[in-house]
C-alpha positions as CSV (number, residue, x, y, z in Angstrom):
1,X,-43.4,-4.6,-36.1
2,X,-46.2,-3.3,-33.9
3,X,-44.3,-0.7,-31.5
4,X,-43.0,0.5,-34.9
5,X,-46.5,1.0,-36.3
6,X,-47.5,2.8,-33.1
7,X,-45.1,4.7,-33.2
8,X,-45.2,5.5,-36.9
9,X,-49.1,6.8,-36.2
10,X,-48.6,9.1,-32.8
11,X,-45.9,10.8,-35.4
12,X,-47.9,10.9,-37.9
13,X,-50.3,12.4,-35.4
14,X,-48.6,14.7,-34.2
15,X,-47.2,16.4,-37.2
16,X,-50.6,17.0,-38.4
17,X,-51.3,18.7,-34.9
18,X,-48.6,21.0,-34.9
19,X,-49.5,22.1,-38.6
20,X,-52.9,22.2,-38.0
21,X,-51.6,24.7,-34.4
22,X,-49.2,26.9,-36.9
23,X,-51.8,27.1,-39.6
24,X,-54.4,28.9,-37.2
25,X,-51.6,30.4,-35.5
26,X,-50.4,32.4,-38.5
27,X,-54.0,33.2,-39.6
28,X,-54.5,34.6,-36.7
29,X,-51.5,36.5,-37.1
30,X,-52.5,37.7,-40.6
31,X,-56.8,38.8,-38.8
32,X,-54.7,41.1,-36.3
33,X,-52.3,42.3,-38.8
34,X,-55.6,43.4,-41.0
35,X,-57.1,45.0,-38.2
36,X,-53.5,46.3,-36.9
37,X,-53.5,48.1,-40.3
38,X,-56.9,49.8,-40.3
39,X,-56.8,50.8,-36.9
40,X,-53.0,51.8,-35.7
41,X,-53.0,52.2,-32.1
42,X,-49.7,54.9,-31.5
43,X,-49.8,53.9,-27.8
44,X,-48.2,50.7,-28.4
45,X,-48.7,48.7,-31.3
46,X,-46.5,52.4,-33.7
47,X,-43.4,52.1,-31.3
48,X,-42.8,48.1,-30.6
49,X,-43.3,48.3,-35.3
50,X,-40.9,50.9,-34.9
51,X,-38.2,49.5,-33.0
52,X,-38.4,46.5,-34.6
53,X,-37.7,47.8,-38.3
54,X,-35.0,49.8,-36.3
55,X,-33.4,46.4,-34.9
56,X,-34.1,44.2,-37.9
57,X,-33.6,46.9,-40.9
58,X,-31.5,50.2,-39.9
59,X,-28.7,48.0,-37.9
60,X,-28.3,45.5,-40.2
61,X,-27.6,47.9,-43.2
62,X,-23.2,47.6,-42.6
63,X,-23.1,43.7,-42.5
64,X,-25.8,43.9,-45.5
65,X,-23.2,46.4,-47.6
66,X,-20.3,44.5,-47.0
67,X,-21.6,41.4,-47.7
68,X,-23.7,42.7,-51.2
69,X,-20.4,44.7,-52.2
70,X,-18.2,41.3,-51.9
71,X,-20.7,39.5,-53.8
72,X,-21.3,41.8,-56.7
73,X,-16.9,42.4,-56.9
74,X,-16.6,38.6,-57.0
75,X,-19.1,38.2,-59.6
76,X,-17.6,40.8,-61.9
77,X,-13.9,39.5,-61.4
78,X,-14.3,35.7,-61.4
79,X,-17.1,36.8,-64.8
80,X,-15.0,39.1,-67.0
81,X,-12.1,36.8,-66.4
82,X,-13.9,33.8,-67.4
83,X,-16.8,34.7,-69.7
84,X,-14.0,36.7,-71.9
85,X,-11.8,33.4,-72.8
86,X,-15.1,32.4,-74.4
87,X,-15.8,36.2,-76.0
88,X,-19.0,36.2,-74.3
89,X,-17.8,39.1,-71.6
90,X,-21.7,41.0,-72.1
91,X,-22.8,37.7,-70.4
92,X,-21.7,39.0,-67.3
93,X,-24.6,41.3,-67.2
94,X,-27.6,39.1,-67.6
95,X,-25.2,37.1,-65.0
96,X,-25.5,39.8,-62.2
97,X,-29.4,40.4,-62.3
98,X,-29.7,36.9,-62.3
99,X,-27.7,36.0,-59.0
100,X,-27.8,39.2,-57.4
101,X,-31.0,40.8,-58.2
102,X,-32.8,37.4,-58.5
103,X,-31.6,34.8,-56.3
104,X,-28.3,35.5,-53.9
105,X,-30.1,39.2,-52.8
106,X,-33.2,38.2,-51.3
107,X,-32.0,34.6,-49.6
108,X,-28.6,35.7,-48.5
109,X,-30.6,38.5,-46.7
110,X,-33.4,36.1,-45.7
111,X,-30.4,34.1,-44.1
112,X,-29.2,37.4,-42.3
113,X,-32.3,38.5,-40.7
114,X,-32.9,34.7,-39.8
115,X,-29.6,34.9,-37.7
116,X,-30.1,38.1,-36.5
117,X,-33.9,39.2,-35.8
118,X,-35.5,35.4,-35.7
119,X,-33.4,34.6,-32.7
120,X,-33.8,37.3,-31.1
121,X,-37.7,37.2,-31.7
122,X,-37.7,33.9,-30.6
123,X,-35.3,34.5,-27.6
124,X,-37.1,37.2,-26.4
125,X,-40.9,36.1,-26.3
126,X,-39.6,33.3,-24.7
127,X,-38.7,35.2,-21.9
128,X,-41.7,36.8,-21.6
129,X,-43.9,33.8,-21.1
130,X,-41.6,32.3,-18.7
131,X,-41.1,35.9,-16.1
132,X,-45.2,35.5,-16.9
133,X,-45.4,39.1,-19.1
134,X,-47.8,37.3,-21.6
135,X,-49.9,36.6,-18.9
136,X,-50.1,40.5,-17.5
137,X,-51.0,41.6,-20.6
138,X,-53.9,39.5,-21.0
139,X,-54.9,40.0,-17.8
140,X,-55.3,44.1,-18.9
141,X,-57.0,43.2,-21.9
142,X,-54.2,43.5,-24.6
143,X,-54.5,40.6,-26.8
144,X,-51.1,39.3,-27.1
145,X,-50.7,38.8,-30.8
146,X,-52.3,42.1,-31.8
147,X,-49.5,43.6,-29.3
148,X,-46.5,41.3,-29.7
149,X,-46.7,39.6,-32.5
150,X,-48.2,41.8,-35.8
151,X,-45.8,44.6,-35.2
152,X,-43.1,42.4,-35.2
153,X,-44.2,40.5,-38.4
154,X,-44.6,43.7,-39.8
155,X,-41.4,45.3,-39.1
156,X,-39.8,42.1,-40.2
157,X,-41.7,42.3,-43.4
158,X,-41.0,45.8,-44.6
159,X,-37.8,45.7,-42.8
160,X,-37.1,41.9,-45.8
161,X,-38.2,44.1,-48.5
162,X,-36.1,47.7,-48.0
163,X,-32.8,45.7,-47.2
164,X,-33.1,43.2,-50.2
165,X,-32.9,46.2,-52.4
166,X,-30.9,47.8,-50.2
167,X,-28.3,44.7,-51.3
168,X,-29.5,44.7,-55.0
169,X,-28.3,48.6,-55.0
170,X,-24.7,47.6,-53.1
171,X,-23.9,44.3,-55.2
172,X,-24.3,46.3,-58.4
173,X,-22.4,49.0,-57.0
174,X,-19.6,47.2,-56.1
175,X,-19.5,45.2,-59.3
176,X,-19.3,49.1,-61.1
177,X,-16.5,49.8,-58.8
178,X,-14.5,46.6,-59.6
179,X,-15.1,46.5,-63.0
180,X,-13.0,50.3,-62.9
181,X,-9.6,48.7,-62.2
182,X,-10.3,45.7,-65.1
183,X,-12.1,47.3,-67.7
184,X,-13.5,51.1,-67.0
185,X,-16.7,52.0,-68.0
186,X,-18.9,55.3,-68.1
187,X,-21.9,54.9,-65.5
188,X,-24.3,55.5,-68.6
189,X,-23.3,52.4,-70.4
190,X,-22.9,50.2,-67.4
191,X,-26.2,50.9,-66.1
192,X,-28.0,50.7,-69.8
193,X,-26.3,47.0,-70.1
194,X,-27.6,45.9,-66.6
195,X,-31.0,47.2,-67.9
196,X,-31.0,46.2,-71.1
197,X,-31.0,43.0,-69.2
198,X,-33.3,43.3,-66.4
199,X,-36.6,42.8,-66.7
200,X,-40.4,43.1,-64.9
201,X,-40.3,40.0,-63.8
202,X,-36.3,39.9,-62.2
203,X,-37.7,42.5,-59.8
204,X,-41.2,41.3,-59.2
205,X,-39.7,38.1,-58.5
206,X,-37.3,39.7,-55.9
207,X,-39.7,41.6,-54.3
208,X,-42.1,38.5,-54.2
209,X,-39.2,36.3,-52.4
210,X,-38.6,39.3,-49.9
211,X,-42.0,39.4,-48.8
212,X,-42.8,35.7,-48.4
213,X,-39.3,35.4,-46.5
214,X,-39.9,38.3,-44.6
215,X,-43.3,36.5,-42.9
216,X,-41.9,33.4,-42.8
217,X,-39.4,34.6,-40.7
218,X,-41.3,36.6,-38.4
219,X,-44.4,33.9,-37.9
220,X,-42.0,31.2,-37.2
221,X,-39.7,32.9,-34.9
222,X,-43.0,34.1,-33.0
223,X,-44.4,31.1,-33.3
224,X,-41.6,29.0,-32.0
225,X,-41.1,31.4,-29.3
226,X,-44.3,31.1,-27.8
227,X,-43.9,27.3,-27.4
228,X,-41.8,28.5,-24.2
229,X,-43.8,26.5,-21.6
230,X,-41.9,26.2,-18.3
231,X,-38.2,26.6,-17.9
232,X,-35.6,29.1,-19.5
233,X,-33.8,25.7,-20.3
234,X,-35.8,25.5,-23.2
235,X,-35.2,28.9,-24.9
236,X,-31.9,27.8,-26.5
237,X,-33.9,24.4,-28.1
238,X,-36.3,27.2,-29.5
239,X,-33.8,29.0,-30.5
240,X,-32.8,26.4,-32.8
241,X,-35.6,25.2,-33.6
242,X,-37.2,28.6,-34.8
243,X,-33.6,29.6,-36.9
244,X,-33.9,26.2,-38.6
245,X,-37.2,25.6,-39.9
246,X,-36.7,29.6,-41.1
247,X,-33.8,28.0,-43.4
248,X,-35.7,25.2,-44.6
249,X,-38.9,27.4,-45.1
250,X,-37.0,30.2,-47.1
251,X,-35.3,27.7,-49.3
252,X,-38.4,25.1,-49.8
253,X,-40.1,28.9,-50.6
254,X,-37.5,30.2,-53.2
255,X,-37.2,27.0,-55.1
256,X,-41.2,26.5,-55.3
257,X,-41.3,30.5,-56.6
258,X,-38.2,30.3,-58.8
259,X,-39.9,27.1,-59.7
260,X,-42.4,29.4,-60.8
261,X,-40.8,31.7,-62.8
262,X,-38.8,29.9,-64.9
263,X,-42.0,27.8,-66.5
């Protein structure tokens, strides 16, 4: 019993310490981000930012397009066939808005970025620590958070917002293309029906989710990348932790925002 209480106490202390350390890391990233935006330094920060946007955003366009087109097509096929039996065919439009714009668009985009960029950032930073690159930056008076983390934070967050909008466009486009084979519609009629059910709150919710997901992914991946201490064998474990924590935090954030939206 004494050992059990001791183990629980150690776990609680370790968890609280880890949480405080992570909170301090996030606050430092945000502080450095404000400095970066006020006094951007093209010599290194701007280049890292552009490269991060190209990797996270541009190189993920094709997979986002495929998934969003397939999702929009599936919704219109299943929705029209089922709702038509109930005489509620028009409900397919609010379903499209709810599923693609408000819910699955942001979270699926986040999952794709976690799988690609989250893993890559955690691994890259881990190898930078093992190879003593971080120590080299510090010896030259370069803050590693301002140089390595802030451009990635901004790049992933910007890419997340843009990719979410891109996902919505292709998802709704896919549903329109499929609808032409089921019951042809004029583009004006289709757009009018969508805009009828699309509200400002839907757009704001999607943008807020994508912004928060981007911040979570970048902070979590870089935080765990910095947790590598000695050997390269730690890097795969750190990458797995970064991915799993990012998934959990994004799902929790999504649930909280959705709950607030409906309340």
